[in-house]
C-alpha positions as CSV (number, residue, x, y, z in Angstrom):
1,M,150.2,150.1,122.9
2,N,150.9,150.3,119.1
3,S,148.1,150.0,116.5
4,F,149.0,146.4,115.7
5,N,148.6,145.2,119.3
6,I,145.3,147.1,119.5
7,Y,144.1,145.3,116.4
8,L,145.1,141.9,117.8
9,S,143.2,142.7,121.1
10,L,140.1,143.8,119.2
11,L,140.2,140.7,117.0
12,S,140.5,138.4,120.1
13,V,137.4,140.0,121.7
14,V,135.4,139.6,118.4
15,L,136.5,135.9,118.1
16,L,135.7,135.1,121.7
17,T,132.3,136.7,121.4
18,A,131.5,134.8,118.3
19,C,132.6,131.5,119.9
20,S,130.3,132.2,122.9
21,F,127.3,132.7,120.6
22,M,128.1,129.6,118.6
23,I,128.4,127.5,121.8
24,A,125.1,129.0,123.1
25,D,123.4,128.2,119.9
26,A,124.8,124.6,119.9
27,N,123.6,124.1,123.5
28,D,120.1,125.4,122.6
29,S,119.8,123.2,119.5
30,G,121.2,120.3,121.5
31,E,118.5,120.7,124.1
32,A,115.8,121.0,121.5
33,A,117.1,117.9,119.6
34,S,117.3,115.8,122.8
35,D,113.7,116.7,123.6
36,K,112.4,115.7,120.1
37,Q,112.2,112.0,120.4
38,E,111.4,109.6,117.5
39,P,109.0,106.7,117.8
40,Y,110.4,103.6,119.5
41,K,110.8,100.4,117.6
42,I,109.3,98.0,120.2
43,T,110.7,94.5,120.7
44,R,108.3,92.1,122.4
45,E,110.0,89.9,124.9
46,T,108.5,86.8,126.5
47,E,109.6,85.0,129.7
48,T,108.0,81.7,130.7
49,K,108.6,79.1,133.4
50,D,106.6,75.9,133.7
51,I,107.3,73.7,136.7
52,K,105.2,71.4,138.9
53,E,104.2,74.1,141.4
54,Y,103.4,77.0,139.0
55,L,103.4,78.4,135.5
56,F,104.1,82.0,134.5
57,S,104.1,83.7,131.2
58,I,105.1,87.3,131.0
59,E,105.3,89.5,127.9
60,Y,106.9,92.9,128.0
61,P,108.2,95.6,125.6
62,Q,111.7,96.8,125.2
63,T,112.7,100.1,123.6
64,R,116.0,101.8,122.6
65,N,115.9,103.7,125.9
66,D,118.0,101.9,128.5
67,Q,116.4,103.6,131.5
68,I,112.9,102.7,130.3
69,D,113.9,99.2,129.6
70,Q,115.5,98.7,133.0
71,S,112.4,100.1,134.7
72,I,110.2,97.6,132.8
73,I,112.5,94.7,133.7
74,D,112.4,95.8,137.3
75,Y,108.6,95.7,137.1
76,V,108.7,92.2,135.6
77,N,111.0,90.9,138.3
78,Q,108.8,92.3,141.0
79,A,105.7,90.7,139.4
80,K,107.5,87.3,139.4
81,D,108.6,87.6,142.9
82,A,105.2,88.6,144.2
83,F,103.6,85.7,142.3
84,K,106.1,83.2,143.7
85,K,105.5,84.3,147.2
86,E,101.8,84.2,146.9
87,S,102.1,80.7,145.3
88,Y,104.3,79.5,148.1
89,D,101.9,80.9,150.8
90,A,98.9,79.2,149.0
91,K,100.8,75.9,149.0
92,L,101.2,76.2,152.8
93,K,97.5,76.5,153.1
94,N,97.0,73.1,151.4
95,S,96.4,74.4,147.9
96,H,97.8,71.6,145.7
97,Q,96.6,73.0,142.4
98,K,99.0,74.4,139.9
99,H,99.2,78.2,140.1
100,T,99.4,80.4,137.0
101,L,100.4,84.0,136.2
102,D,99.8,85.6,132.8
103,V,101.1,89.1,132.1
104,T,100.4,90.9,128.9
105,Y,100.9,94.5,127.9
106,D,99.4,97.3,125.8
107,I,101.2,100.4,124.6
108,L,98.6,103.0,125.5
109,H,100.4,106.1,124.1
110,E,103.6,107.4,122.7
111,D,104.4,110.9,121.4
112,E,107.5,113.0,121.3
113,R,107.5,113.5,125.1
114,V,106.0,110.4,126.8
115,F,105.8,106.6,126.5
116,V,102.9,104.9,128.4
117,V,102.5,101.1,128.8
118,K,99.8,99.2,130.7
119,F,100.4,95.7,132.0
120,T,97.5,93.3,132.8
121,E,98.3,90.6,135.3
122,K,96.0,87.6,135.7
123,M,96.8,85.3,138.6
124,D,95.0,82.0,139.3
125,M,95.7,80.3,142.6
126,G,93.4,77.3,141.9
127,N,90.8,77.3,144.6
128,Q,90.3,81.1,144.5
129,P,88.7,83.4,141.9
130,E,91.1,84.6,139.3
131,Q,92.8,87.8,140.4
132,E,93.3,90.6,137.8
133,K,95.2,93.8,138.3
134,Y,96.8,96.5,136.1
135,T,100.1,98.4,136.3
136,V,100.4,101.5,134.3
137,L,103.9,103.0,133.7
138,N,104.4,106.5,132.4
139,F,107.8,107.5,131.2
140,D,109.4,110.8,130.1
141,K,111.3,109.9,126.9
142,S,113.9,112.7,127.3
143,N,115.5,111.0,130.3
144,G,113.8,107.6,130.6
145,K,112.4,108.6,134.0
146,R,109.3,106.8,135.3
147,L,106.7,109.4,136.2
148,D,104.6,109.2,139.4
149,L,101.8,111.6,140.2
150,D,104.1,114.1,141.8
151,H,106.1,114.3,138.5
152,I,103.0,114.7,136.3
153,F,101.1,117.2,138.6
154,T,102.3,120.3,140.5
155,E,103.7,120.0,144.0
156,D,100.4,121.2,145.4
157,K,98.7,118.1,146.8
158,E,95.3,119.6,146.1
159,Y,95.5,118.0,142.7
160,L,94.3,114.8,144.4
161,D,91.1,116.5,145.5
162,T,90.4,117.7,142.0
163,L,91.1,114.3,140.5
164,N,88.8,112.8,143.1
165,E,86.0,115.2,142.2
166,L,86.4,114.7,138.4
167,A,86.5,111.0,138.7
168,D,83.6,110.9,141.0
169,D,81.5,112.8,138.5
170,R,82.1,110.1,136.0
171,V,80.8,107.1,138.0
172,E,77.5,106.2,139.5
173,G,79.0,105.1,142.8
174,N,81.4,106.8,145.2
175,F,84.9,106.9,143.7
176,N,86.3,108.3,147.0
177,L,85.6,105.0,148.7
178,M,88.3,103.3,146.7
179,S,91.7,102.6,148.2
180,D,94.2,105.4,148.9
181,D,96.2,104.5,145.8
182,R,93.2,104.7,143.5
183,F,95.1,106.8,141.0
184,R,98.0,104.4,140.8
185,N,97.0,103.4,137.2
186,L,96.7,106.9,135.8
187,A,97.9,107.3,132.2
188,V,98.9,110.5,130.4
189,I,97.2,110.1,127.0
190,G,97.4,112.9,124.4
191,D,94.6,115.4,125.4
192,R,93.5,113.6,128.5
193,V,94.4,111.4,131.4
194,E,92.9,108.0,131.9
195,V,92.4,106.1,135.2
196,Y,92.2,102.3,134.7
197,L,89.9,100.2,136.9
198,T,89.9,96.4,137.4
199,E,86.7,94.6,136.9
200,R,86.2,94.5,140.6
201,E,86.9,98.3,141.0
202,K,84.6,99.0,138.1
203,K,81.7,97.2,139.9
204,D,82.6,98.9,143.2
205,V,82.2,102.4,141.8
206,E,79.5,101.5,139.3
207,A,81.5,102.7,136.3
208,D,80.4,102.1,132.7
209,S,83.9,101.4,131.6
210,K,87.2,100.1,132.9
211,K,88.7,103.5,132.4
212,I,87.7,107.0,133.4
213,Q,88.7,109.7,131.0
214,I,89.5,113.3,132.2
215,P,90.4,116.0,129.7
216,K,93.6,117.8,130.3
217,A,91.7,121.0,129.8
218,E,90.1,120.3,133.2
219,L,93.5,119.8,134.8
220,K,95.7,122.2,133.0
221,D,96.3,124.4,136.1
222,L,97.3,121.4,138.1
223,M,99.5,119.5,135.6
224,R,103.1,120.5,135.0
225,P,103.3,122.3,131.6
226,R,105.5,119.6,130.0
227,Y,102.8,117.0,130.5
228,A,99.8,119.3,130.1
229,E,100.7,120.0,126.5
230,I,98.8,118.0,123.9
231,H,100.7,115.9,121.4
232,N,99.3,113.5,118.8
233,S,99.8,109.8,119.6
234,W,102.1,107.7,117.4
235,I,100.1,104.6,118.4
236,D,97.5,103.4,115.9
């Protein structure tokens, strides 16, 4: 091989190596950029329907994240369907009063990693006490995925035992006597997690507040590192 061919071969190796490093750097910066999310500009949407049998009014947020928006719309549709079914069943039991459903929301927390919204549903079937329930939705902003407990905590199911103990320490009654899905309304909030209780649940466990706060510091070994990290909230 003459010296010119050797030179070309060496030049090719150098260029290929340089390109490899440039691509790797681009990939790394791309991952970092995709993980650094900006605050959402929230659009408040309202859906109402007023007919002879029932009235519902539902407010919900929409963001620039298609996956989050679709999950929220799915929740809204499920809430409507559940209300219509309960209203229909009540009519069959000779309840002739007009039934109502009122759904409002609060953005509990948003930072560069997570977006958390709480819905409050108030349902009035006329001849029954008004029903109130919460639905808390946690989202990972990097992919729009809705987070359940197994996403937030490690795969070790013992995290439920620790949550039970910590929540029980913060109420006068027995938190363990609540339903099996007692942590369904757990929210990831900055330096803590919060468990939301309806007025009835609050009375059942003799809690001072409608939410139980547990510092992440007491859960850090049980939470996945991504969600155990503390970020300042962008919500006032």
